[in-house]
C-alpha positions in Angstrom: 19.0 51.6 74.4 16.9 49.6 76.8 14.7 51.8 79.0 14.9 54.9 76.8 11.5 56.6 76.3 11.7 56.2 72.6 13.3 52.9 72.2 11.6 51.1 75.0 12.7 47.7 76.3 14.4 45.5 73.8 12.4 42.4 72.9 13.3 39.2 71.1 12.0 39.4 67.5 10.1 36.5 66.1 12.1 33.7 64.6 15.3 35.8 64.7 17.7 32.9 64.5 15.9 31.5 61.5 15.6 34.8 59.8 19.3 35.5 60.3 20.3 32.0 59.0 18.3 32.5 55.9 19.5 36.0 55.0 23.1 35.9 56.2 24.5 33.9 53.2 23.3 36.6 50.8 24.6 39.4 53.0 28.1 38.1 53.7 29.9 40.3 51.0 31.1 43.8 51.8 28.6 46.4 50.9 25.6 44.0 50.6 22.4 45.9 51.2 19.5 44.7 53.3 16.2 46.4 52.8 14.3 46.0 56.1 10.8 46.9 54.8 9.2 47.0 58.2 11.9 48.1 60.6 9.9 48.4 63.8 12.1 48.3 66.8 15.0 46.9 64.7 15.3 43.5 66.4 16.0 41.6 63.2 18.1 44.4 61.9 20.3 44.4 64.9 20.9 40.7 64.7 21.8 40.9 61.0 24.1 43.9 61.4 25.9 41.9 64.2 26.1 38.7 62.1 27.2 40.4 58.8 29.9 43.0 59.5 29.9 44.3 55.8 26.2 44.7 55.7 24.6 48.1 54.9 21.0 48.4 56.1 18.2 50.5 54.7 15.4 50.5 57.3 12.0 51.5 56.1 8.9 52.1 58.3 5.7 54.1 58.0 5.7 54.8 61.8 7.8 57.8 62.7 8.0 56.6 66.3 9.6 53.4 65.1 12.1 55.4 63.0 13.1 57.5 66.1 13.3 54.4 68.3 15.4 52.5 65.7 17.8 55.5 65.4 18.7 55.0 69.1 18.7 51.2 69.0 21.0 51.1 65.9 23.3 53.9 67.1 26.3 51.5 67.4 25.9 50.7 63.7 25.1 54.3 62.6 27.7 54.3 59.8 26.1 51.3 58.2 22.4 52.4 58.5 20.0 54.5 56.5 16.5 55.1 57.9 13.6 56.1 55.7 10.1 57.1 56.7 8.0 55.5 54.0 5.6 52.7 53.3 7.1 49.6 52.0 5.4 49.8 48.6 7.8 52.7 48.0 10.8 50.5 48.0 11.5 50.7 44.2 11.6 54.5 44.5 13.9 54.3 47.5 16.2 52.0 45.7 16.2 54.2 42.5 17.4 57.1 44.6 20.5 55.2 45.7 23.7 55.9 43.9 24.5 53.5 41.1 28.3 53.7 41.8 30.5 54.3 44.7 30.3 58.1 44.1 29.8 59.9 47.5 26.3 61.0 48.4 25.0 61.3 51.9 22.1 59.1 52.9 19.5 60.3 55.2 21.0 59.2 58.5 24.3 57.5 57.7 27.6 58.6 56.1 28.1 55.5 53.9 25.8 55.2 50.8 24.6 51.8 49.7 24.4 51.1 46.0 21.3 50.2 44.1 23.0 47.3 42.4 23.9 45.6 45.7 20.4 44.9 47.2 21.0 41.4 48.4 18.3 41.0 51.1 14.7 41.9 51.7 12.9 41.4 55.0 9.2 41.9 55.6 7.9 41.4 59.2 4.2 42.2 58.5 1.4 43.3 60.7 1.3 45.5 63.8 4.4 45.6 66.0 4.5 44.9 69.7 5.3 48.6 70.6 2.3 49.7 68.6 0.0 47.1 70.4 1.4 48.1 73.8 0.9 51.8 73.4 -2.7 52.5 74.4 -2.8 55.8 72.6 -2.5 54.1 69.3 -5.8 52.3 69.5 -4.8 48.9 68.2 -5.7 47.0 71.4 -9.3 46.0 72.1 -8.7 45.3 75.8 -7.6 48.9 76.7 -9.6 52.1 76.4 -8.1 54.5 73.8 -9.1 56.6 70.9 -10.1 54.6 67.8 -7.0 55.4 65.8 -5.0 52.4 64.4 -2.9 54.4 62.0 0.6 52.9 61.6 1.6 56.2 59.9 0.2 59.0 62.1 0.9 61.6 59.4 -2.1 60.1 57.5 -5.6 61.4 58.1 -8.0 58.5 58.1 -8.5 56.7 61.4 -10.5 53.7 62.5 -13.1 56.1 64.0 -13.6 57.6 60.5 -14.4 54.1 59.2 -16.6 53.1 62.1 -18.6 56.3 62.0 -18.5 56.9 58.2 -18.9 53.6 56.3 -22.4 52.3 55.5 -23.5 49.0 57.1 -22.8 47.2 53.9 -19.3 48.6 53.6 -18.5 47.8 57.2 -19.8 44.3 56.8 -17.5 43.8 53.8 -14.5 45.0 55.7 -15.2 42.7 58.7 -16.0 39.7 56.4 -13.1 40.1 54.0 -10.3 41.3 56.4 -11.5 39.8 59.7 -13.1 36.6 58.4 -15.9 37.5 60.8 -18.9 35.2 60.6 -21.2 37.8 62.2 -20.0 40.7 60.0 -23.5 42.0 59.1 -24.8 41.7 62.7 -21.8 43.7 64.0 -22.1 46.3 61.2 -25.8 46.8 61.9 -25.1 47.2 65.6 -22.3 49.7 65.0 -24.6 51.8 62.7 -27.4 51.7 65.3 -25.1 52.7 68.2 -23.3 55.5 66.3 -26.7 57.1 65.4 -27.0 57.9 69.2 -23.5 59.2 69.6 -20.3 58.7 67.5 -18.1 55.7 68.5 -14.7 57.0 69.3 -13.2 54.6 71.9 -11.8 51.1 71.7 -13.7 49.8 74.7 -17.0 51.1 73.4 -16.5 49.4 70.1 -15.4 46.2 71.8 -18.5 46.2 73.9 -20.7 46.8 70.8 -19.1 43.8 69.1 -19.5 41.6 72.1 -23.2 42.4 72.4 -23.8 41.9 68.7 -22.7 38.3 68.5 -24.5 35.2 69.9 -23.9 34.5 73.6 -22.7 31.0 72.9 -20.0 32.4 70.6 -18.8 34.8 73.2 -17.8 32.0 75.5 -15.2 30.5 73.2 -12.4 31.6 71.0 -11.0 34.5 73.0 -12.1 38.2 72.8 -14.9 38.5 70.3 -13.6 41.9 69.1 -10.3 40.4 67.9 -11.4 39.9 64.3 -13.2 43.3 64.1 -10.1 45.1 65.3 -7.9 43.2 62.8 -10.2 44.1 60.0 -10.3 47.8 60.8 -6.6 47.9 61.2 -6.1 46.3 57.8 -8.6 48.8 56.2 -7.1 51.9 57.9 -3.6 51.1 56.7 -4.5 49.4 53.4 -2.3 46.5 54.5 -3.3 43.9 52.0 -3.3 46.4 49.1 0.1 47.6 50.1 1.5 44.1 50.3 0.0 43.1 46.9 1.8 46.2 45.3 4.9 46.0 47.4 6.0 42.4 47.2 6.4 42.0 43.4 7.9 45.5 43.1 10.4 44.9 45.9 11.4 41.4 44.6 12.1 43.2 41.3 15.0 45.2 42.9 16.7 42.1 44.4 20.0 41.1 42.8 20.8 37.6 41.6 21.9 35.6 44.7 19.8 37.9 46.9 17.2 36.5 49.4 13.8 37.5 50.7 12.3 36.5 54.0 8.6 37.3 54.9 7.0 36.9 58.2 3.2 37.0 58.0 0.8 36.7 60.9 -2.6 35.8 59.4 -3.8 33.7 56.5 -4.7 36.7 54.4 -1.2 38.0 54.3 0.4 34.6 54.0 -1.8 33.7 51.0 -0.5 36.8 49.1 3.1 36.0 50.0 2.7 32.3 49.0 1.0 33.1 45.7 3.8 35.6 44.7 6.7 33.4 45.7 5.2 30.3 44.0 4.5 32.3 40.9 8.1 33.5 40.6 9.6 30.1 41.4 7.5 28.1 38.8 8.3 27.7 35.2 5.7 29.7 33.2 6.5 28.2 29.9 3.3 27.4 28.0 2.6 23.7 27.6 3.9 22.1 24.4 7.1 24.1 23.9 10.1 21.8 23.6 12.4 24.1 25.7 11.6 26.7 28.3 10.9 30.1 26.8 13.5 32.7 28.0 10.9 35.1 29.3 9.3 32.3 31.3 12.3 30.7 33.1 12.2 30.5 36.9 13.5 33.6 38.7 13.5 32.4 42.3 13.9 29.2 44.2 12.0 28.5 47.4 14.1 28.2 50.6 11.3 27.0 52.8 8.9 24.1 52.3 5.6 25.7 53.0 5.3 28.2 55.8 7.6 27.6 58.8 6.3 28.2 62.3 7.9 29.1 65.7 8.5 26.1 68.0 6.7 25.7 71.3 9.6 27.1 73.3 9.5 30.4 71.4 5.8 30.7 71.6 6.0 30.1 75.4 8.4 33.0 75.7 6.6 35.2 73.2 2.9 34.3 72.8 2.5 36.9 70.0 4.8 34.7 67.9 2.2 31.9 67.8 0.6 33.0 64.5 3.8 33.7 62.6 4.4 32.1 59.2 7.8 32.4 57.6 8.5 32.0 53.9 11.8 32.6 52.0 13.2 32.5 48.5 16.4 33.2 46.7 16.8 35.0 43.3 18.5 32.8 40.8 17.9 34.6 37.6 17.2 38.2 36.4 13.8 38.9 34.9 13.8 38.6 31.2 
């Protein structure tokens, strides 16, 4: 519902046409289940519900605000939608709670129950959503003053302020280096520790200013806002994004039925590397060298549907600059695990 206080204005999701084209063939049958692991404002979900009239959607999100907004946005499809407040590494538990037969059993928000055996689609749209970035109170944006929060799930306790004010200089430097790929990680960490000894760092603009002052002047003049990498790193640490993805992806792929498809949208190289590694692993023959025939337990489970990572074209990026960093990968399950 455009303009509602919860749902906010509708926006065009990244690569929505390509995502729909890749997933729709697996979702054409009646009762096919799509697990949208990162529901957000349900842009991809709406497109797929429209394209696939028999589709049943399970929308998962760690952000309660996203769940409530999606409830409004997906109201026209309410009898085909189940919404679950959870992290996406909980997908196997969510699926195991689905009925194994067509026996009645009410889902959380919809009168029609999907079946565990019919999970035919998985969609991961990773990273922070536009509504989260655009809400100053969430603390994701380095160009607006707000509390240092950055929690995707606001029912959790740890915030970015807890990390900035509680981690040692060495721990902070590790986070900035590993998750932000920040060249000046130690300089920034030392500056943060120095500044917080005077008074705790609790606002986004203060942290942004500390980062800017900590790096060489020549570096500040190129490459955009110098706080970008620090904020990315803190967000990943607060939400355990990479750890969650490493746990979630193989577990979620394990529930996909033969003929089912997975599409993943990643927005930085750290995420994309994890996705690439897992899809390549599952699409490669693991038979030890020297065996005359493939071992049953080692035969390929998936086939790749994309050659490398696909990127948005210049027209889409012009209309939605946040799409510029998107990398799309997809695969189809062709065999059950041994």
